[in-house]
Structure formats: C-alpha cells, structure tokens
C-alpha positions, -999 to +999 in steps of 0.1 A: +851+464+153+835+430+154+812+416+131+783+432+151+796+468+147+807+470+183+843+476+197+857+457+225+853+488+244+814+488+242+799+491+274+782+464+294+748+476+289+755+475+251+766+439+255+734+430+274+713+444+250+732+426+222+726+392+241+690+400+245+687+406+208+706+374+200+685+354+224+652+370+210+664+362+175+673+329+186+637+320+198+622+334+166+646+313+145+636+283+164+598+291+165+600+297+126+619+266+124+593+246+144+567+262+125+583+252+090+589+218+101+549+215+111+541+227+079+565+202+060+552+173+082+515+183+074+521+193+039+522+154+025+492+145+045+475+176+036+487+167-004+477+133+002+441+143+016+436+166-014+445+139-039+424+115-023+394+139-025+402+145-061+405+108-068+368+103-054+357+132-077+373+116-105+354+082-096+321+098-090+324+116-123+331+082-143+300+065-125+279+094-137+292+093-167+288+053-174+252+057-160+245+087-185+260+067-212+237+038-203+208+058-201+220+073-240+222+037-251+189+029-237+173+060-254+193+056-287+178+018-290+145+027-280+151+055-309+160+030-335+133+005-325+109+033-335+125+047-366+126+009-376+088+004-370+082+037-385+102+027-416+078-007-417+047+015-414+061+039-441+068+010-463+032-005-459+017+029-465+036+036-496+026-001-510-011+006-501-005+039-522+010+022-551-019-003-548-048+024-544-033+043-575-033+010-595-067+001-586-079+035-595-065+033-627-077+002-635-113+014-625-110+045-643-101+022-677-131-003-670-156+026-665-147+043-693-168+077-694-177+091-659-201+114-679-227+085-684-220+073-650-228+108-635-260+115-654-272+079-643-265+087-606-282+120-609-312+103-624-313+078-597-309+107-572-339+124-586-361+094-586-351+084-549-359+120-540-396+115-555-399+079-537-390+099-505-416+124-510-444+099-516-431+080-488-433+111-466-469+120-476-478+082-470-464+083-434-481+115-427-513+102-435-510+065-420-505+058-381-521+082-357-524+108-381-545+085-403-577+091-378-574+125-379-573+128-416-601+103-421-620+126-395-611+160-416-622+142-447-655+132-432-662+165-419-656+181-452-680+160-467-702+165-439-708+127-430-735+124-405-720+124-369 
C-alpha cells in the first residue's frame, strides 16, 4: 500500500479519480496561494492607509486642542482682567465705606445730642406746614378765584348791582 492508501493493483478508474482529486487539490492550493499573496500584497497598503488616516485624525485633534487652548487662554485673560477690575472697584468701595464711617463718627461727635436737633426739626416742620396752609388759602383767594371771591363777598353784603 502506498501513502494514498491504494495498492498497486487498484483499478484504472480509481487511479483516474485519484489524479482528478490531485488536480482539483492542486487548483485549490494555487488559488488559495494566489489569494494569500494578494492579501499579503494588499495588507501593507491597507495598513499604511489606516496609519495615514489615524495620523490625519491625530493632526486634526491636535489642531482642535490648540484652538481650544487659545480660546481658553483668551477667556482666562478676559476673566483675569475682570477680576482685577473688580478688585480695584472693591478696594475703592471699601475705602469710601471707611471714609463714610469716619465722617459719620465725626458728625456724631460734632452734633452731640440728637434729641435737640430732632426737636428743632419737628418744630420747623410744623411751622412750615402752617405757612403752607396760609399760602394755599391765599392761592385759593388770589388769581382767577379772587374775582369770584369778591363777587361772593359783595353778594353777601348785598352791594347794589
């Protein structure tokens, strides 16, 4: 028996079948071999294309990151300027508050007893109200109403017409 399992006395028909199987196996081998060669030839190009695409993506991401970084830097600078301006304004308000507190203390020291001032203000307010009432009465009598007032007075006294 040989390596294919056939004896030397096998029939011709069996030998022909064997040759056909070998030819078919040989065709499949060459086809698979060619496919493999083709894939091996395409693999580096495919890999290179993939690497090139990935490099482009990395470059795009770097550009975006740099642009975002610049934008953030600009925003940070603007915020820092605003913070510095706020600190200056805050310092001015603090200084003015201290000045107002000091002046208020000085005024309190100078005026002494506020009760006297409050009484005086109340007195002047009452006097001002009285003056306003007299003025309002005069305005009612004066001007265009003055003629009708005189007419009424004359009618009450029954002065001849």
